[in-house]
Structure formats: C-alpha cells, structure tokens
N, C-alpha and C positions, 0 to 999 in steps of 0.2 A: 530647103524646109524639113525633109525628111529625116535628115541627120539632127537637126535640133529638136524634133519630136521624139526621136529615139533616145536622146540625151535626158530629156526631160521625163520620159518614162522610167528611164533605169534610176534616176534621183528620187522620183516618187516612190518606186518599188522600196529603194533602199530606205527612205525614210519611213515607210510605212512598217517594214521589217524592224527596224530600230524602235519603234513605239511598241509594237508588239513584244518584242523582248523584254521593253522595261517593265511593262504591266505583267508579265510571266514572272520576273524575278521581284516585282513587289508582292505578287501574292504568296510567292515562296517566302519570302521574309515574313510577311503577316501570319502564314501557318506556321513558320517555326515558333515564331513568339506565342503565338496561342497554345501550342504544345507545351512549350516550355511552362507557362502559366497554370496549365492543367495539371502537371505533373507536381509543380509545387503545391498546389492546392490540394493534392491528393496524398501527400507526404504523412504519415502516421503522427500523431501528436499535435493537429493543427486543432482538433477540438478539445472542449474542455471535458476533465475527467468527472465521472460520477462520483459525488460526495454522498457519505452515509456517516452516522456518528458510532457505527461499529462495523469491524469487518475481520476477516481472516484470509489467509492469501496461501496459494501454492508456491512451490519453490520458483524463485525468479520473479516472482510478482511484487508490485509495490500496493502498499495497502493507503488509501485516502479517506481521511475523516474530516467531518465535520459538526460543528454544534456550538451554537451561542456566538457565532462571529469567529470562532477560533478555527483554523485549518490545520491539520496534520498531514505530512507525507512521511510514510515509513517504509524502508526498505533495507535490504541486505547487500552491502555492497559487492560488487563484481568480482567473482573469483573465489569468494570464501566458500569453506566447505559445508554442508548441511547440518552436519553434527555439533560444530562448535564456530564461535568466530565474534561478530560483531552485528549491531543493526544501527542505524541513523535514522533520526526523527527530524524532520525541518518543520518546525512551528511557526506559523503566522499567527501572532496576537493582535489585538485592536492597537496596542502601543509598541509594536516592533516586533522584531522576528528573532527567534532561539533555535540553536542546532545542538541536538543531542547526539551522543555516541555512547553506547554502551555494550557491555558483553552479552553475548548470547550462547546459552546453553542447550542446542537442538534447535528446533524448527519453531517459528512464531504460528500458534495456532489461534490467536485472536487479539483485537486491540479495540479500546473502546474510549470515547470521550464521553463521560460521565461525571456527574458530582456524587461520588461515592462517599465522600466524608460530610455531605450535606452542610457545608460552609457558604454555599453560594456561589461558588465557583467551580467551572468545568475542570476536570482532572483527566490525565491520561493513563490507563492501564494496558501493560503487554502481558501477554500469556506465552509461554514457551513450554514445549515438551521435549525432554530429552531423546537422546538416540538410542539409549539404552532398553532393554527389554522390559523395563517397568516403566518407560515414558514418564520419567517423575517431571512434576511442573516447576517452573521458574516464573515467578508473577514479579513484575516491576510496577509500582504505582507512583506516579509522577503527580504530587501535590502542587496544586497553583499557588502561588503566594508572591504577591507584588509583582504581577505581570511576568513572572518567570514560573516554569516548571521545574520542581526539585524532587530526586528520587527519595521518596520516603520507604524504608524497610518494613514490611510486614511481618508480623510473628509468624512461626512455623505452628505446626500441628504439637498439642500437647501430648504428654505421653500415654494418657488414657484413650486419645484420638487415633495414636498411632498402632493401637493393638491391632493386628491383622491387617496392616497398611502395607501395600506392595507397589503403590503407584497408580497409574492407569487413570488420573484423575481426568475429569471434565470442568474446564472453566468457563464458567458464565457470567453475564451481568444480565439480570432482569430487574425493571422497575427501581433502578439506581441503586441494586444491591448485587454484591459479589458474591458468588457462590462457587463451591467446588464440591463435587461428587466423586466417589470412588468406590470399588468393590471390597469387600473384606475377606481375608483369607484366614481358613482354618488349618492348624498345624498339619503338614503332609500334603496340601493343596499343590498340585503344578500350576505354574504360574499362568497358564493360558484357561485355567478353570477353578476361579475361586468359589467356594461354597458357602461363604459366610453372606450375611446381609450387606447392602450397599450402606452408604453413609452420605448424607449431604449436610454441608457446614456452610455458614453464612459468615462473613467478615463483619465484626463490629468495630467501628473505628472510633466509637466512644470508649469501648473497653479494650481497644487494641488487641483484638484476640479471635480466634475462630470459634463459633458457636452452632451448636448442633440445632437444626431445625425441628 
C-alpha cells in the first residue's frame, strides 16, 4: 500500500510540474508577442505628417503641403549634394497622381501651394537659393492645367531692376502674391555690406513681369 501511495505521489508531482511549465511558457510567448507589437507601433512614420500650404526645409527634410484637396510631398533624393542636383515632388490630385522631377540649383528655401495666377486652380511654387556667395534664386512655378501641374517659366528682372543687384533675394508668398526682395549695392560695396536701398517686387501673372511695390 505504501508503494502504491509513493507511485501516486510521484505521478502527481510530475503532473503538477508539467502544468506549471506550460503556464510559464505560455506567459513567455504572450510577453514576446506583446513586445513585438509595441515595437512595431513605435516605429517612426506610423503617424500622419503635419500638412500646411507652405513650408521650407532644412537639408535632408521633406516638405509636405496641402491645399484644396491637393497634397504635395517634396524631397531631395538621398545622396545628392547640397549645391546642385534635383528634387522630386509627388502630387496627389483629386483625379489622379503625378510625379515631378526637376533640376535643383542650391537649396530649397520655400514651397507653396497657392493660386498665384488667380485662375481658380491651386499651383505649386518652389524657391531655391544657389550655393554661391550671392545666393541667387531660382523659382519654379508649376501651373495647374487639366488636372496636371506644368512648369511655366517666369520672367527675369528687367535691366533697370538689375541695377545694383547681386542676389541675396528673399522669396515669399503673401495673400496669394509672389514677392521677392533684395538689397541694392553701390559701386565699390563689398558683397557683405550693401549700402543701397532695398527693393521689393511682386510678380504680375497678367503682365508676366516683376513689378515694383
């Protein structure tokens, strides 16, 4: 009788140990699954990007724009130099998507989704500043036509407006108007110290020219 009790006791102890082991293993699996889900949820890029209708970016940052149901994601391809290269724009329009790739002279200083030509359609404007001492600007204006954005060249400064001009422009969009302002140099002025008065111009899409304020 004692022997039978001993065998039963050993069996019961083995069964209890086996059940406890299963419960511990189940908890380990559950914890492992929970950690994996937490890490996945914490990965960057999971949230929605903040959207605005105008922006500028430091080197290596993307620009996200939104206005009137149009989304634009602008970035410089990885590995390109800061002074020259290209930029990409992914456009989400109500009736389809579009990808734009254009040359880039310098860094991107601003981008805007605005109806600058006042035709009722939102357009994209991208401003750049060259890497040279004058930081000369390049302005790309993409006119919206038939649900696509097409590059429309803007006129340069007139000969009179270029008097005393050496770059260092500030490009802005305010109240649906494209502005550029820059210092004016007198003969003999060093590049760092212009002594002339500054000039502010707005672009007239009706006359297709820069006009003085």
